[in-house]
C-alpha positions as semicolon CSV with decimal commas, in nm:
position;residue;x (nm);y (nm);z (nm)
1;M;3,666;12,478;11,337
2;R;3,984;12,401;11,530
3;R;4,004;12,755;11,676
4;A;3,645;12,748;11,803
5;R;3,691;12,410;11,972
6;R;4,009;12,531;12,138
7;A;3,845;12,849;12,272
8;A;3,535;12,669;12,394
9;S;3,740;12,409;12,582
10;S;3,942;12,668;12,776
11;G;3,708;12,789;13,047
12;A;3,986;12,942;13,255
13;S;4,113;13,134;12,953
14;L;3,766;13,268;12,878
15;E;3,731;13,380;13,238
16;D;4,066;13,561;13,217
17;A;3,962;13,718;12,887
18;R;3,634;13,845;13,028
19;E;3,826;14,009;13,312
20;V;4,068;14,167;13,064
21;M;3,778;14,311;12,864
22;R;3,606;14,432;13,182
23;R;3,923;14,617;13,274
24;C;3,937;14,775;12,929
25;D;3,582;14,896;12,994
26;V;3,686;15,041;13,331
27;L;3,973;15,234;13,171
28;A;3,738;15,355;12,897
29;G;3,548;15,535;13,171
30;I;3,860;15,733;13,266
31;S;3,832;16,001;13,002
32;S;3,844;16,376;12,953
33;M;3,592;16,354;12,668
34;E;3,218;16,365;12,724
35;G;3,069;16,060;12,552
36;G;3,405;15,936;12,424
37;I;3,750;15,821;12,529
38;E;4,052;16,048;12,556
39;R;4,352;16,023;12,789
40;I;4,652;16,239;12,719
41;Y;4,995;16,262;12,873
42;L;5,032;16,417;13,220
43;S;4,659;16,478;13,260
44;P;4,436;16,392;13,558
45;E;4,307;16,100;13,350
46;H;4,663;15,977;13,300
47;A;4,711;15,977;13,678
48;A;4,380;15,798;13,736
49;A;4,459;15,529;13,477
50;N;4,801;15,470;13,635
51;A;4,642;15,436;13,978
52;Q;4,387;15,186;13,851
53;A;4,644;14,984;13,658
54;S;4,866;14,979;13,968
55;E;4,588;14,812;14,166
56;W;4,559;14,537;13,905
57;I;4,937;14,498;13,889
58;E;4,958;14,452;14,266
59;A;4,667;14,206;14,261
60;A;4,856;14,000;14,001
61;G;5,148;13,948;14,241
62;M;5,377;14,227;14,124
63;R;5,520;14,539;14,278
64;A;5,366;14,843;14,109
65;W;5,542;15,176;14,065
66;Q;5,543;15,488;13,850
67;D;5,870;15,584;13,686
68;A;6,024;15,924;13,622
69;A;5,848;15,964;13,285
70;G;5,502;15,877;13,418
71;N;5,493;15,518;13,293
72;V;5,325;15,268;13,526
73;R;5,534;14,955;13,580
74;G;5,503;14,622;13,755
75;S;5,790;14,399;13,866
76;Y;5,767;14,021;13,905
77;P;6,084;13,854;14,040
78;G;6,284;13,589;13,861
79;A;6,449;13,278;13,995
80;T;6,747;13,477;14,125
81;D;6,790;13,829;14,257
82;D;7,024;13,920;13,970
83;A;6,807;13,769;13,694
84;P;6,771;13,975;13,374
85;V;6,427;14,109;13,285
86;L;6,177;14,030;13,010
87;L;5,955;14,328;12,927
88;L;5,582;14,296;12,847
89;G;5,348;14,582;12,777
90;S;5,194;14,850;12,559
91;H;5,045;15,197;12,618
92;L;4,759;15,341;12,825
93;D;4,712;15,679;12,654
94;T;4,466;15,731;12,369
95;V;4,388;15,946;12,070
96;P;4,078;16,168;12,092
97;D;3,750;15,973;12,057
98;A;3,944;15,649;12,079
99;G;3,854;15,284;12,087
100;R;3,901;15,098;12,412
101;Y;4,156;14,836;12,303
102;D;4,438;15,015;12,118
103;G;4,736;14,980;12,353
104;I;4,524;14,910;12,659
105;L;4,449;14,551;12,557
106;G;4,821;14,470;12,545
107;V;4,882;14,600;12,897
108;M;4,587;14,406;13,035
109;I;4,699;14,085;12,861
110;A;5,049;14,128;13,008
111;I;4,904;14,162;13,359
112;A;4,686;13,854;13,302
113;V;4,989;13,649;13,193
114;V;5,188;13,742;13,503
115;R;4,886;13,674;13,726
116;R;4,879;13,319;13,587
117;L;5,250;13,270;13,651
118;A;5,222;13,407;14,004
119;A;4,921;13,185;14,079
120;H;5,142;12,882;14,009
121;G;5,440;13,025;14,197
122;A;5,647;13,018;13,878
123;R;5,998;13,161;13,894
124;L;6,162;13,190;13,554
125;P;6,526;13,251;13,456
126;F;6,430;13,616;13,412
127;A;6,222;13,867;13,602
128;I;5,922;14,015;13,422
129;E;5,840;14,382;13,402
130;V;5,499;14,495;13,280
131;L;5,492;14,844;13,132
132;G;5,193;15,070;13,076
133;F;5,356;15,341;12,865
134;A;5,240;15,695;12,935
135;D;5,241;15,854;12,589
136;E;5,259;15,651;12,270
137;E;5,014;15,857;12,066
138;G;5,179;16,200;12,103
139;V;4,844;16,382;12,119
140;R;4,941;16,654;12,366
141;Y;5,288;16,753;12,248
142;G;5,301;16,617;11,893
143;R;5,592;16,386;11,977
144;T;5,504;16,019;11,985
145;L;5,652;15,733;12,191
146;L;5,754;15,956;12,482
147;G;5,709;15,691;12,751
148;S;5,889;15,415;12,566
149;C;6,171;15,648;12,457
150;A;6,232;15,727;12,824
151;V;6,258;15,356;12,908
152;A;6,479;15,293;12,604
153;G;6,721;15,566;12,709
154;T;6,657;15,786;12,404
155;W;6,472;16,066;12,582
156;D;6,569;16,409;12,446
157;P;6,573;16,683;12,713
158;A;6,482;16,933;12,438
159;W;6,132;16,785;12,442
160;L;6,077;16,950;12,779
161;D;6,036;17,282;12,598
162;L;5,756;17,158;12,372
163;E;5,423;17,333;12,431
164;D;5,071;17,195;12,415
165;A;4,774;17,373;12,257
166;D;4,732;17,582;12,573
167;G;5,096;17,689;12,582
168;V;5,187;17,459;12,872
169;T;5,541;17,326;12,836
170;M;5,616;16,964;12,903
171;R;5,852;17,076;13,176
172;D;5,569;17,253;13,359
173;A;5,328;16,965;13,300
174;L;5,572;16,712;13,447
175;T;5,617;16,933;13,752
176;A;5,241;16,970;13,798
177;F;5,209;16,591;13,767
178;G;5,451;16,551;14,058
179;L;5,753;16,446;13,853
180;D;6,098;16,602;13,821
181;P;6,151;16,713;13,459
182;D;6,527;16,684;13,494
183;A;6,503;16,324;13,619
184;V;6,308;16,168;13,331
185;G;6,621;15,992;13,214
186;E;6,612;15,781;13,530
187;A;6,331;15,577;13,372
188;A;6,584;15,416;13,136
189;L;6,685;15,052;13,164
190;D;7,034;14,912;13,117
191;P;7,038;14,712;12,791
192;A;7,269;14,455;12,951
193;T;6,994;14,358;13,196
194;V;6,711;14,311;12,943
195;V;6,619;13,983;12,770
196;G;6,376;14,137;12,523
197;Y;6,031;14,291;12,482
198;L;5,702;14,125;12,389
199;E;5,393;14,331;12,303
200;A;5,038;14,220;12,230
201;H;4,828;14,468;12,035
202;I;4,503;14,482;11,846
203;E;4,568;14,478;11,471
204;Q;4,498;14,824;11,334
205;G;4,400;14,688;10,997
206;P;4,183;14,419;10,832
207;L;4,428;14,143;10,740
208;L;4,354;13,900;11,024
209;F;3,981;13,970;10,993
210;D;3,988;13,906;10,617
211;A;4,190;13,586;10,665
212;G;3,965;13,454;10,942
213;R;4,262;13,427;11,181
214;P;4,238;13,527;11,550
215;L;4,610;13,598;11,600
216;G;4,910;13,700;11,394
217;V;5,287;13,731;11,431
218;V;5,438;14,072;11,352
219;S;5,745;14,072;11,129
220;G;5,833;14,439;11,173
221;I;5,704;14,795;11,190
222;M;5,709;15,046;10,907
223;G;5,932;15,350;10,928
224;A;5,746;15,681;10,949
225;K;5,796;16,051;10,899
226;R;5,548;16,322;10,991
227;F;5,563;16,675;10,856
228;D;5,395;17,011;10,909
229;L;5,351;17,167;10,564
230;V;5,246;17,518;10,463
231;M;5,130;17,671;10,135
232;E;5,139;18,051;10,145
233;G;4,959;18,260;9,885
234;E;4,746;18,572;9,901
235;A;4,401;18,617;10,051
236;G;4,145;18,813;9,856
237;H;3,776;18,875;9,795
238;A;3,601;18,569;9,654
239;G;3,408;18,785;9,410
240;G;3,662;19,054;9,335
241;V;3,973;18,859;9,234
242;P;3,960;18,700;8,885
243;M;4,042;18,330;8,873
244;R;4,360;18,376;8,669
245;H;4,497;18,627;8,921
246;R;4,449;18,414;9,228
247;R;4,720;18,273;9,455
248;D;4,497;18,022;9,633
249;A;4,691;17,840;9,902
250;L;4,421;17,578;9,953
251;L;4,442;17,464;9,592
252;G;4,817;17,413;9,628
253;A;4,757;17,206;9,941
254;A;4,483;17,009;9,765
255;E;4,711;16,927;9,473
256;T;4,974;16,808;9,719
257;A;4,722;16,589;9,903
258;L;4,620;16,424;9,575
259;A;4,989;16,375;9,493
260;V;5,032;16,194;9,825
261;E;4,775;15,936;9,717
262;K;4,931;15,890;9,373
263;V;5,285;15,853;9,508
264;A;5,178;15,614;9,782
265;L;4,999;15,388;9,535
266;A;5,288;15,398;9,288
267;R;5,555;15,323;9,548
268;D;5,354;15,080;9,763
269;V;5,381;15,295;10,075
270;V;5,114;15,466;10,286
271;G;5,064;15,842;10,300
272;T;4,805;16,050;10,483
273;V;4,709;16,415;10,503
274;G;4,516;16,414;10,829
275;E;4,508;16,783;10,923
276;L;4,422;17,088;10,713
277;T;4,362;17,446;10,828
278;V;4,309;17,746;10,603
279;A;4,328;18,115;10,679
280;P;4,160;18,359;10,692
281;G;3,891;18,088;10,693
282;A;3,578;18,260;10,560
283;A;3,339;18,144;10,288
284;N;3,387;18,460;10,082
285;V;3,767;18,488;10,116
286;I;4,029;18,317;9,902
287;P;4,256;18,114;10,133
288;G;4,589;18,291;10,169
289;R;4,748;18,024;10,384
290;A;4,697;17,650;10,414
291;E;4,863;17,448;10,690
292;F;4,845;17,070;10,657
293;S;5,009;16,755;10,787
294;L;5,172;16,465;10,608
295;D;5,232;16,118;10,748
296;V;5,429;15,883;10,522
297;R;5,528;15,526;10,610
298;A;5,708;15,241;10,436
299;A;5,863;14,903;10,502
300;T;6,211;15,052;10,476
301;D;6,343;15,396;10,558
302;A;6,480;15,427;10,204
303;D;6,138;15,364;10,049
304;R;5,980;15,612;10,290
305;D;6,234;15,881;10,207
306;K;6,203;15,828;9,830
307;A;5,826;15,867;9,859
308;W;5,870;16,190;10,055
309;E;6,106;16,329;9,793
310;D;5,847;16,256;9,522
311;I;5,574;16,424;9,725
312;R;5,796;16,722;9,800
313;A;5,879;16,766;9,432
314;K;5,511;16,766;9,341
315;A;5,433;17,015;9,620
316;L;5,705;17,250;9,495
317;A;5,574;17,216;9,140
318;A;5,220;17,298;9,254
319;A;5,350;17,598;9,448
320;G;5,548;17,724;9,152
321;E;5,258;17,692;8,911
322;R;5,025;17,883;9,147
323;R;5,285;18,139;9,264
324;L;5,280;18,009;9,621
325;T;5,547;17,959;9,882
326;F;5,589;17,605;10,015
327;T;5,759;17,532;10,349
328;E;5,810;17,211;10,545
329;R;5,897;17,108;10,900
330;L;5,978;16,755;11,009
331;R;5,769;16,687;11,319
332;H;5,847;16,321;11,385
333;E;6,069;16,044;11,250
334;A;6,075;15,675;11,340
335;R;6,299;15,424;11,172
336;A;6,167;15,099;11,032
337;T;6,234;14,806;11,262
338;S;6,228;14,428;11,236
339;T;6,141;14,177;11,504
340;E;6,416;13,954;11,641
341;R;6,387;13,599;11,512
342;R;6,442;13,427;11,848
343;L;6,156;13,619;12,008
344;S;5,931;13,592;11,701
345;E;5,973;13,216;11,716
346;A;5,846;13,229;12,073
347;I;5,537;13,423;11,958
348;E;5,487;13,175;11,674
349;H;5,511;12,891;11,924
350;G;5,251;13,066;12,139
351;V;5,009;13,109;11,851
352;R;5,046;12,745;11,748
353;A;4,994;12,629;12,107
354;A;4,687;12,849;12,155
355;T;4,512;12,804;11,820
356;G;4,641;12,474;11,682
357;E;4,739;12,652;11,359
358;R;5,038;12,497;11,187
359;D;5,153;12,815;11,011
360;P;5,067;13,133;11,201
361;M;4,996;13,437;10,986
362;E;5,279;13,691;10,961
363;L;5,209;14,062;10,923
364;L;5,408;14,383;10,875
365;S;5,268;14,657;11,096
366;K;5,191;14,982;10,917
367;A;5,097;15,141;11,249
368;G;5,362;15,255;11,493
369;H;5,401;15,093;11,836
370;D;5,609;15,133;12,150
371;A;5,818;14,842;12,025
372;M;5,974;15,085;11,773
373;A;6,127;15,288;12,055
374;I;6,214;14,984;12,267
375;A;6,409;14,848;11,968
376;S;6,682;15,098;12,066
377;L;6,707;14,916;12,400
378;T;6,653;14,551;12,317
379;S;6,508;14,310;12,063
380;Y;6,132;14,274;12,037
381;A;5,848;14,066;11,898
382;M;5,476;14,136;11,874
383;L;5,148;13,948;11,873
384;F;4,851;14,093;11,684
385;V;4,495;14,022;11,796
386;R;4,220;14,027;11,535
387;N;4,017;14,346;11,513
388;G;3,663;14,215;11,490
389;N;3,524;14,515;11,302
390;G;3,719;14,481;10,980
391;G;4,026;14,659;11,109
392;V;3,872;14,983;11,240
393;S;4,101;15,145;11,497
394;H;4,159;15,486;11,654
395;H;3,780;15,492;11,661
396;P;3,504;15,398;11,906
397;D;3,411;15,102;11,684
398;E;3,723;14,900;11,772
399;V;3,611;14,546;11,854
400;V;3,773;14,229;11,987
401;T;3,597;13,910;12,090
402;V;3,636;13,739;12,423
403;E;3,736;13,419;12,239
404;D;4,021;13,593;12,056
405;V;4,142;13,761;12,375
406;A;4,143;13,421;12,551
407;L;4,363;13,283;12,275
408;A;4,591;13,587;12,297
409;I;4,644;13,538;12,671
410;D;4,723;13,170;12,613
411;A;4,961;13,259;12,329
412;M;5,148;13,524;12,527
413;E;5,186;13,295;12,827
414;A;5,319;13,019;12,603
415;A;5,558;13,267;12,438
416;V;5,697;13,378;12,775
417;L;5,748;13,016;12,879
418;A;5,914;12,941;12,546
419;V;6,163;13,223;12,600
420;A;6,232;13,081;12,946
421;Q;6,284;12,732;12,805
422;R;6,531;12,855;12,549
423;M;6,724;13,049;12,811
424;T;6,735;12,744;13,036
425;D;6,845;12,472;12,798
426;G;6,876;12,618;12,452
427;S;6,628;12,367;12,311
428;P;6,419;12,450;12,002
429;L;6,075;12,596;12,050
């Protein structure tokens, strides 16, 4: 196959890819979880990962530094002191019991690309800044994209009052981490100085795997909303309360969860109930309260919101039929975004140059990424790398191959050079 011949002929790329994967393994060892991977915002593991990434950034010929939000960043100069900046990166935090490539792979690829440019003494019409975002997943405080929001200039000071599961506010955690909570906004970049943002990321789905393609070009990212939902009924003895008299909160939540699936299938969106807690929580007690989450995503914000209204109507109907009280709280909202054509063409050029494919595969990302937040700052484009285990992600079984990573490094380097070419002479890619 053309892809296999290309990968086998690029010994330098394979060597770079092996180093990238070794570094992913090193970061996998920086974890708060015994026998698994977990790194959350403003933790000792966050600090250790930043320190390790800083060493690699410096070794690649950049200046490494940590910003006011806890993101690790690397600066590579352009041809002039006042050159604008092209951003490359992804995130270094993880979900609990994570895989070792989600986010991390993109940061390591970005460092590898700059190391190549520095090795040749390349100075482009823009500087390059590599970003290892501190909190994309939102595990600790329930608010995703914290690091990239800070860089984009959309940080909300109200987030400082959010508390983690132990009651520690973000304000106190930032202080304990050695950062000034009131200075987080200083991490923001000036939009006038930024060329754009390119992000490589493992595909968190099976489409590239099913198509037998190593790389794909992202067309956009679905809009998302995340809710905390509650069904309130009445607890009672499992043997003493007749079935027709029950106000079982769990059954109302279960009906809502099934409605999520039906609405998502009917409207061609994605919906997930990922958390469910019942109280009092005993085998011989009817659940009087059920707390559950809802994550709903769609290609457009309008489609997402219509799906939510359908789900909400069905939840209210279930509550009414069972004499329950239904309440809702919006936890997170992210608008749908589209990649910028100029930058996507650079990614397409990179994929063609790396793989020899005439028509690179285009994909809409159902998963959220830091690019969603950076879209408030500048235009973006993304490269997806095939997940070699049928799309499994947010799981220890995430897999990429060294051959695919080699192609991804080649593609990202070619994309960066294509952006530089267009800035220099305006020629087609």
